[in-house]
N, C-alpha and C positions, 0 to 999 in steps of 0.2 A: 702760171697755170694752177688752177685749183684742183683739189682732189676730186671734185665732182665731174670735171671734164677731162681728167687725165686719161680715163679709159678710151676716150675718143681720139687721143693722139695716136697716130699710126706707128710711132716708135715705142709706145707703152705696152706692157704686158697686159693682155685682156683680163679683166676681172680684178685688177689690183688698183690700189690707191697709194698715193705718196706716203701716207701715214703708216701703212702696213709694213713698210720696210725700215722704219726708223728704229724700232726696238726689238723686232723679231729676231730670235736666235736662229741662225741658219740650220736647216736640217741636214745639209751636206756636211759630213764630219770633218774632212780634211782632204787635201790632195793625195791621191794614191800614187799617180805618176803623171808626168808630162812627157810626151814622146816627140822626138824630132828625128829627121833623117840625118844620116852621117855619110861621109865619103868612105871612111875606113874605120872599122871597129877597133882595130888595135891602136891607132893614133888617138882615137877618141878615148879609149881606156887609159892610155898613158896620161892624157890631160886630166881626166876626171878622177882617176884613182891615184896615180903617182903624184901629180901636181896638187890637185884640190883635196886629196885624201878622202874621197868618197869611195867606199868599198864597192867592188863589183858584187852585187847581191844575187844576180840571176841572169840567165841567158836562155833564149828560146830560139831554136832553129825552126823556121816555117818553110815547109816544102810544097804546100798547096794552099791556095786561097779558099775561102768559104764558097766561092763560086766554082771551084773545081780546077782553076788554072794552076798549072805547075809553076813553081817559083823557087827561089833560093834567097831567103832573107834571114838575117840574124838580128834578133831583138835583145838588147842588153839593158840592164837596170843597175843604177848606181844609187845606193841608199844614203839619205840624209839623216841627220840626228833625230828627227821626229818619226822616222820609219817610212816616210814617203820616198819617192824615187824620181830621178831623172832617167829617162829611157831613150834609147836611140835605135833606129832601124838602119841597117846597111842592106841595101837591095841592089846588088850588082846588075841585075837584069833591067833595072829602071834607072833612067838618067837622074843624077843628082844635080839639079839646076838651082843652086843657091843664088838667090837674088841679093846682091849687096844692098843693105838698107841702112838708114839712119838709126841710131840707137833708140830713138823714140818709137820706131816701127816695130821692133822686136828685140827683146832682151830677156834674159833669165836672171832673176834677182834672188839671192840666197842670203839668209841672215846668219851673221857671225857676231862674236863679241868684239869690243873695240881693240883688245890686244891682238886677237887673231887677224883682224883687219890689217893692222900695221905689219904683222908677221907676213901675211900674204902679199902685201904691197911690196915689201922687200924681196920676198921669194920670187915674185914675178919678174922684178927687175934683174935679180941675180941670174935667173934662168933665161933671160932675153926674150921673155914672153911680152907681147904688146900689153902694156900696163898703163892705165890712166887713173888719176885721182890723187888725192882724196877730194871728193866733191861733197860740199855741205848742202844738204837738202832740207835744212832746218830741223826735221824730226829724225833723220838718219844721216850718217856719213857713208859714202860709197866709193868703191874702187871698181875698175872695169878691166876685163881681159877679153881677148877674142880667142875662141877655141879653134881647134884645127879645121872645123867645118865652116867657120866664118861667123858663128853666133857670138853675140856679145853676152858675156856673163858678168853680172854685177854681184859683188859681195857688199852687204850693207850691215852697219852696226847701229842699233837703236840709240837715240839721244834722249835726254830729258825732254819730256813733252810728247814723246812718241805715241803713248797710249791715248792721250787727249786728241791727237791729230787723227788717229785711225781708231774709231769706235763706232758702234751701232747707233749712237744718239748724236752723231756729228751733224748738227744743223748747218754749220758753216759749209760743209761739203755739199749738202743739198742746195743751199743758196747759191754757191759758186757754180754748180752744175746748171742750175736754172738760168743764171745770168749768161753762162756760156752758150746754152742751147737757144737762147732768144736773142743773141747778138746779131747785128746785121751780117749776112753772109754765112750764118751757121747752116750746117747740113740740115736739110728738111725744111728750111724756111724759104 
């Protein structure tokens, strides 16, 4: 697909061309927080703060929705080293219907250094937490845990070549995406 007809693709962002995305520095600064539902705020805190060592940085009790409905929700925030947060909502008046999914469907990936990756691998095994890995993904090594809510949590350590693999000028990534999108049976074809 050429840049001139990209804007006619129903999956493209109107008014953009392929070349606009290759070297443009994003205006979105960083992740502030990613929020997920949880079954139980205390077991969630024990996993994220006691096991993963992410400090509880904030909590917010919500008693009324913006539409005026009474509710009782606890929103908790666990801080990462860059100042961003993983956040969780416990909403006892709403069913928590976690859908068991394949790791490809949903997982949370957090960066650590290689020594800490090994430390956490052993810590998970020592604490009898479901622990998998080390998986070699060429540009990162990863281990995986399942939190008390069922979410898969990945810890990953950068390897040599990481920055070449993930960069704004990565032509290989655009070529691979184009090949994928135009393969027989691709979504939208």
